[in-house]
C-alpha positions as CSV (number, residue, x, y, z in Angstrom):
1,M,-18.0,-7.2,-1.4
2,N,-16.4,-7.2,2.0
3,A,-18.9,-7.5,4.8
4,Y,-17.7,-4.2,6.3
5,E,-17.9,-2.2,3.2
6,P,-21.4,-0.8,2.6
7,P,-22.7,-0.4,-1.0
8,G,-22.1,3.0,-2.7
9,A,-19.4,5.5,-2.2
10,A,-17.0,5.2,0.7
11,D,-18.0,7.2,3.7
12,Y,-14.5,7.6,5.1
13,D,-11.3,9.5,4.1
14,A,-7.7,8.6,5.0
15,V,-4.9,10.8,6.4
16,V,-1.4,9.3,6.2
17,L,1.3,11.0,8.2
18,A,4.5,10.4,6.3
19,G,6.8,13.1,7.7
20,G,9.1,13.0,10.7
21,A,12.8,12.9,11.1
22,A,13.2,9.1,11.5
23,R,16.0,9.6,13.9
24,R,16.2,5.9,14.9
25,L,16.7,5.1,11.3
26,G,19.6,7.5,11.1
27,G,17.5,10.1,9.3
28,A,16.7,7.8,6.4
29,D,13.7,8.3,4.2
30,K,11.5,5.9,6.2
31,P,8.3,6.1,3.9
32,G,10.6,5.2,1.0
33,V,12.2,2.2,2.7
34,R,11.3,-1.0,0.8
35,V,9.8,-4.0,2.4
36,G,8.8,-6.8,0.1
37,G,9.8,-4.8,-2.9
38,R,7.5,-1.9,-2.1
39,P,8.0,1.4,-0.2
40,L,6.4,1.4,3.2
41,L,4.2,4.3,2.1
42,D,2.9,2.4,-0.9
43,R,2.0,-0.5,1.3
44,V,-0.1,1.7,3.6
45,L,-1.7,3.4,0.7
46,A,-2.8,0.0,-0.7
47,A,-4.4,-0.8,2.7
48,C,-6.5,2.4,2.7
49,S,-7.4,2.3,-1.1
50,G,-11.1,2.1,-0.2
51,A,-11.1,5.7,1.2
52,A,-12.9,8.3,-0.8
53,V,-10.0,10.7,-0.4
54,T,-6.5,9.9,0.7
55,V,-4.3,12.7,2.1
56,V,-0.6,12.2,2.6
57,V,1.0,14.8,4.9
58,A,4.6,15.0,3.6
59,E,6.6,16.5,0.8
60,P,5.2,15.1,-2.5
61,R,6.9,12.0,-4.0
62,P,6.1,9.4,-6.6
63,T,3.5,6.9,-5.2
64,A,1.7,3.9,-6.6
65,R,-1.7,5.6,-6.0
66,S,-2.8,9.1,-6.7
67,V,-3.2,11.0,-3.5
68,T,-3.7,14.6,-2.2
69,W,-0.6,16.1,-0.6
70,A,-0.6,18.4,2.4
71,R,2.0,19.9,4.7
72,E,1.9,21.1,8.3
73,D,2.8,24.6,9.1
74,P,5.5,24.9,10.1
75,P,7.0,21.7,8.6
76,G,8.1,19.4,11.3
77,G,5.5,20.7,13.7
78,G,4.6,17.3,15.0
79,P,1.8,14.8,14.6
80,L,-1.1,17.0,15.8
81,A,-0.1,19.8,13.4
82,A,0.2,17.2,10.6
83,L,-3.2,15.7,11.4
84,A,-4.8,19.2,11.3
85,A,-3.2,19.9,7.9
86,G,-4.6,16.6,6.6
87,L,-8.1,17.1,7.9
88,R,-8.4,20.4,5.9
89,H,-8.7,18.2,2.8
90,T,-11.3,15.8,4.1
91,S,-15.0,16.0,4.0
92,A,-16.2,12.5,5.0
93,Q,-17.9,11.7,8.3
94,Y,-15.0,9.3,9.3
95,V,-11.3,9.4,8.8
96,V,-8.7,6.7,9.1
97,V,-5.4,8.1,10.5
98,L,-2.3,6.1,9.7
99,S,1.4,6.3,10.0
100,A,3.5,5.5,6.9
101,D,5.5,2.7,8.5
102,L,3.0,-0.2,8.8
103,P,4.2,-3.0,6.6
104,F,1.5,-5.5,7.5
105,L,-1.6,-3.2,7.5
106,A,-4.3,-4.7,5.4
107,G,-7.5,-3.4,3.9
108,T,-9.5,-5.8,6.2
109,T,-8.1,-4.1,9.3
110,V,-8.9,-0.6,7.9
111,R,-12.5,-1.7,7.2
112,R,-12.8,-3.1,10.7
113,L,-11.7,0.2,12.3
114,V,-14.3,2.1,10.3
115,A,-16.9,-0.6,11.0
116,G,-16.4,0.1,14.7
117,L,-17.5,3.7,14.2
118,R,-20.6,2.7,12.2
119,A,-21.6,0.2,14.9
120,D,-23.5,1.3,18.0
121,A,-22.0,1.8,21.4
122,S,-22.3,-1.9,22.3
123,G,-19.5,-2.7,20.0
124,E,-21.6,-4.7,17.5
125,G,-19.8,-5.0,14.2
126,L,-16.2,-4.9,15.5
127,S,-15.6,-8.5,14.5
128,G,-16.9,-10.6,11.7
129,P,-16.0,-12.6,8.5
130,G,-13.8,-9.8,7.2
131,S,-11.3,-10.2,10.0
132,R,-8.1,-12.0,9.5
133,P,-7.4,-15.2,11.4
134,N,-4.7,-13.5,13.6
135,D,-7.0,-10.6,14.5
136,S,-8.1,-10.6,18.2
137,A,-11.4,-8.7,18.0
138,V,-11.6,-7.7,21.7
139,A,-13.2,-4.3,22.2
140,V,-12.5,-2.3,25.3
141,Q,-14.7,0.7,25.7
142,G,-13.7,4.0,27.0
143,S,-10.7,6.2,27.8
144,G,-9.7,8.2,30.8
145,P,-11.8,11.1,32.1
146,P,-11.8,14.3,30.0
147,R,-8.9,16.6,30.7
148,P,-9.7,19.9,32.5
149,R,-10.9,22.7,30.3
150,T,-10.5,26.5,30.6
151,A,-13.7,28.2,31.7
152,A,-16.1,28.3,28.8
153,L,-18.2,31.3,28.0
154,E,-21.9,30.8,28.2
155,T,-24.7,32.7,26.4
156,G,-27.3,34.9,27.9
157,P,-31.0,35.1,27.2
158,E,-30.4,37.0,23.9
159,G,-27.4,34.9,22.8
160,A,-24.8,37.3,24.0
161,P,-21.8,35.7,25.7
162,V,-21.5,36.0,29.4
163,G,-18.7,34.9,31.8
164,P,-18.8,32.4,34.7
165,D,-19.9,35.2,37.0
166,G,-22.8,36.2,34.8
167,E,-21.1,39.4,33.7
168,S,-20.8,40.2,30.0
169,P,-17.2,40.1,28.8
170,R,-15.6,43.0,27.0
171,P,-17.0,43.6,23.5
172,D,-14.0,42.1,21.6
173,A,-14.2,38.7,23.5
174,K,-14.1,35.7,21.2
175,P,-16.7,32.9,21.5
176,S,-15.7,29.9,23.5
177,P,-14.2,26.9,21.5
178,P,-16.2,23.7,21.5
179,T,-15.7,21.5,24.5
180,R,-15.8,17.7,25.2
181,N,-19.6,17.8,25.8
182,S,-20.5,19.9,22.8
183,P,-23.1,18.5,20.5
184,D,-22.1,17.3,17.0
185,P,-23.0,19.5,14.0
186,E,-26.4,17.9,13.7
187,G,-27.2,18.7,17.3
188,A,-27.2,15.1,18.6
189,A,-25.3,14.1,21.7
190,L,-22.1,12.2,21.1
191,T,-23.1,8.8,22.5
192,R,-21.0,6.7,20.1
193,P,-17.2,6.3,20.4
194,D,-15.1,9.1,19.0
195,G,-12.7,6.6,17.5
196,V,-11.5,3.0,17.2
197,M,-7.8,2.3,17.5
198,L,-5.5,-0.7,17.5
199,T,-3.3,-1.8,20.4
200,D,0.0,-3.5,20.0
201,P,0.9,-6.9,21.5
202,D,1.8,-5.2,24.8
203,G,-1.5,-3.4,25.0
204,R,-0.1,0.0,24.1
205,D,-2.4,2.4,22.1
206,Q,-1.5,3.0,18.5
207,P,-3.3,6.3,17.7
208,L,-1.8,6.3,14.2
209,V,-3.6,3.1,13.3
210,A,-7.1,4.2,14.0
211,A,-10.4,5.5,12.7
212,Y,-12.0,8.6,14.1
213,R,-15.1,10.7,13.8
214,V,-14.0,13.8,11.9
215,A,-16.3,16.1,14.0
216,S,-14.7,14.8,17.2
217,L,-11.2,15.5,15.9
218,R,-12.0,19.0,14.8
219,R,-13.7,19.8,18.0
220,E,-10.7,18.7,20.1
221,L,-8.1,20.3,17.9
222,A,-10.0,23.6,18.2
223,V,-9.9,23.2,22.0
224,L,-6.2,22.6,21.9
225,V,-5.5,25.6,19.7
226,A,-7.5,27.7,22.1
227,E,-5.6,26.4,25.2
228,Y,-2.1,26.3,23.8
229,G,-2.2,28.9,21.1
230,G,-1.4,26.3,18.4
231,L,-0.6,22.6,17.8
232,D,3.1,22.9,17.1
233,G,5.1,20.3,19.2
234,L,2.1,19.0,21.1
235,P,2.0,15.2,21.6
236,L,-0.8,13.0,20.3
237,R,-1.9,12.1,23.8
238,R,-3.2,15.7,24.3
239,L,-5.8,14.8,21.7
240,T,-6.5,11.1,22.3
241,G,-6.7,11.6,26.1
242,A,-9.9,13.7,25.6
243,L,-11.6,11.2,23.2
244,D,-13.9,8.3,24.0
245,L,-12.1,5.4,22.2
246,T,-12.7,1.8,21.6
247,R,-9.7,-0.4,21.3
248,I,-9.2,-3.6,19.3
249,S,-6.1,-5.8,19.3
250,D,-4.3,-6.7,16.1
251,P,-0.6,-7.6,16.9
252,V,0.3,-8.0,13.2
253,A,-1.3,-4.9,11.7
254,S,0.0,-2.7,14.5
255,F,3.6,-3.6,13.9
256,D,5.5,-0.5,12.8
257,C,9.1,0.1,11.7
258,D,10.9,2.5,13.9
259,T,14.4,0.9,13.7
260,W,16.5,-1.0,11.1
261,D,15.9,-4.1,13.3
262,D,12.2,-3.6,12.7
263,I,12.8,-3.4,9.0
264,A,14.8,-6.6,9.0
265,V,12.0,-8.4,10.9
266,A,9.4,-7.2,8.5
267,R,11.5,-8.2,5.5
268,A,12.1,-11.7,6.9
269,R,8.5,-12.3,7.9
270,I,7.0,-11.7,4.4
271,R,9.4,-14.3,3.0
272,E,8.1,-16.9,5.3
273,H,6.2,-19.7,3.6
274,G,2.8,-18.8,5.0
275,H,3.0,-15.2,3.8
276,V,5.3,-15.0,0.8
277,L,2.7,-15.8,-1.9
278,D,0.1,-13.2,-0.8
279,E,2.8,-10.6,-0.4
280,W,4.2,-11.3,-3.8
281,I,0.8,-11.2,-5.5
282,S,0.1,-7.9,-3.8
283,A,3.4,-6.5,-4.8
284,V,2.9,-7.5,-8.4
285,K,-0.6,-6.0,-8.6
286,D,0.7,-2.7,-7.2
287,E,3.6,-2.7,-9.6
288,L,1.4,-3.4,-12.6
289,G,-1.4,-1.1,-11.5
290,I,-3.9,-4.0,-11.2
291,D,-6.8,-3.7,-8.8
292,L,-8.3,-7.1,-9.1
293,D,-9.0,-9.7,-6.4
294,V,-8.8,-13.2,-7.8
295,D,-8.9,-16.7,-6.3
296,T,-5.2,-17.5,-6.3
297,G,-6.0,-21.1,-5.2
298,V,-7.8,-21.6,-8.5
299,L,-4.8,-20.3,-10.5
300,L,-2.4,-22.5,-8.5
301,D,-4.5,-25.6,-9.1
302,L,-4.5,-24.7,-12.8
303,A,-0.7,-24.3,-12.9
304,R,-0.3,-27.7,-11.1
305,D,-2.6,-29.4,-13.6
306,A,-0.8,-27.9,-16.6
307,A,2.7,-28.7,-15.2
308,H,1.8,-32.3,-14.3
309,G,-0.5,-33.1,-17.2
310,V,1.3,-31.3,-20.0
311,A,4.8,-30.1,-19.3
312,R,6.4,-28.0,-16.5
313,P,6.8,-24.9,-18.7
314,A,3.1,-25.0,-19.5
315,A,2.2,-23.8,-16.0
316,P,3.3,-20.1,-16.3
317,L,2.3,-19.9,-19.9
318,T,-1.2,-21.2,-19.2
319,T,-1.8,-18.9,-16.3
320,F,-0.6,-16.0,-18.5
321,L,-3.0,-16.9,-21.2
322,V,-5.9,-17.2,-18.7
323,G,-5.2,-13.6,-17.5
324,Y,-4.9,-12.4,-21.1
325,A,-8.2,-14.0,-22.0
326,A,-10.0,-12.5,-19.0
327,A,-8.5,-9.1,-19.9
328,Q,-9.7,-9.5,-23.5
329,A,-13.2,-10.2,-22.2
330,R,-12.9,-7.0,-20.0
331,G,-14.0,-9.2,-17.1
332,G,-13.3,-9.2,-13.4
333,P,-12.6,-12.1,-11.0
334,E,-15.5,-14.1,-12.6
335,A,-13.9,-13.9,-16.0
336,V,-10.6,-15.1,-14.6
337,A,-12.3,-18.0,-12.8
338,E,-14.2,-19.0,-16.0
339,A,-11.0,-18.9,-18.1
340,A,-9.2,-20.9,-15.5
341,R,-11.9,-23.5,-15.4
342,K,-11.8,-24.1,-19.1
343,A,-8.0,-24.3,-19.2
344,A,-8.0,-26.7,-16.2
345,A,-10.5,-29.0,-17.9
346,L,-8.3,-29.0,-21.1
347,A,-5.3,-29.9,-19.0
348,L,-7.1,-32.8,-17.4
349,R,-8.3,-34.0,-20.8
350,W,-4.8,-33.8,-22.1
351,A,-3.4,-35.8,-19.2
352,D,-6.1,-38.5,-19.6
353,E,-4.8,-39.4,-23.0
354,D,-1.6,-40.6,-21.4
355,A,-3.3,-42.7,-18.8
356,P,-2.4,-46.5,-19.0
357,D,-6.0,-47.5,-19.4
358,A,-7.0,-44.8,-21.8
359,K,-8.8,-46.2,-24.9
360,P,-8.8,-44.4,-28.2
361,G,-12.1,-42.8,-28.9
362,S,-13.4,-43.5,-25.4
363,V,-16.4,-41.5,-24.2
364,S,-14.3,-39.9,-21.4
365,D,-12.0,-38.4,-24.0
366,A,-14.8,-36.8,-26.1
367,E,-16.6,-33.7,-25.6
368,P,-20.3,-34.3,-24.8
369,G,-22.3,-34.2,-28.0
370,P,-26.0,-34.5,-29.1
371,V,-27.8,-37.8,-28.7
372,T,-28.8,-39.3,-32.0
373,E,-31.2,-42.1,-32.9
374,T,-29.8,-45.3,-34.5
375,E,-31.4,-47.8,-36.9
376,P,-32.9,-50.9,-35.3
377,G,-30.4,-53.7,-35.1
378,T,-27.3,-51.5,-34.9
379,E,-25.4,-50.2,-31.9
380,A,-25.0,-46.6,-31.3
381,G,-21.9,-45.1,-32.9
382,T,-21.2,-48.2,-35.0
383,G,-21.9,-49.2,-38.6
384,P,-20.8,-51.6,-41.3
385,G,-17.5,-49.8,-41.7
386,D,-16.8,-50.0,-38.0
387,R,-16.9,-53.8,-37.7
388,P,-13.7,-55.4,-36.5
389,G,-11.6,-56.3,-39.5
390,A,-13.7,-54.1,-41.8
391,G,-12.0,-52.2,-44.6
């Protein structure tokens, strides 16, 4: 289990914003553009597969994972309207908010974001063994000051709303929306960050690669609706500017695809030697519907031993049989590792027989067997019929 993932059910949901006009892509269906053989949307859905509920705000389409679909009203109303539509289908304490154009987002990064919300205000837990080597786990606490609010109605001694001048408003006055300093639903002050977001290599905020406290988002969205009469067309900074955010740097995971040049860069990068294998294995697992983490190094070692010790075509066939054996045993990564160990040992024994100094019947060629007692005056494993020249 990853160090960031607590035991039991996931305590976070995910909202993926997959709408938008993609004008810089010439109006192309950006979530469906393939990078590494997989649509961008499917790549993001794989990264947030640990969420209890995943909501995609867009028109429904075939996806590798089962998700909940939502749509902002009106369609095309912008990111805040889309976020509000997605939140209506969530019930967890935390929510990961993602755009659908993140080709290099990984599950480890998603878990780091959520871990930052579970941690205390000191930032403990923002880095650890689950981070990828290229992650720069530098936390910067705080955002700008809260934006001005409209005058909030207070309550009198008997709970009736009163205005700033102490006079009761007209009978049909509505209660004030929650404000920045409102307590959370449990009555505790909001002393922890409202969210944890990534920054790009230039230090720019990426609010659609972030984890937030759901209560904080709903509170601020309610304030915006009260101030502007709705969320249609409002920029994300209207929301994030009022939140207390922690920022962590991850130049790779924050890379998004806004242009065809970005798509070309992403496609080229995953074919580089240092990335192609992991990308290919992830793509195959998604295509086959396999949710299994295995030690690819063990399988590669097995393939090498089979190719060198037996014959080159033995490599793919042997690894296939190992996977089949593990599936027959209904096992997980441990079953794969055990089957690979047995097959690798067999390949080494096979190769030993062709060694120049190999001796027929040598102890190294034989499987360990029980130790037996011999009669006095004879050597173990020999007898009258085994003497040189006998027979």
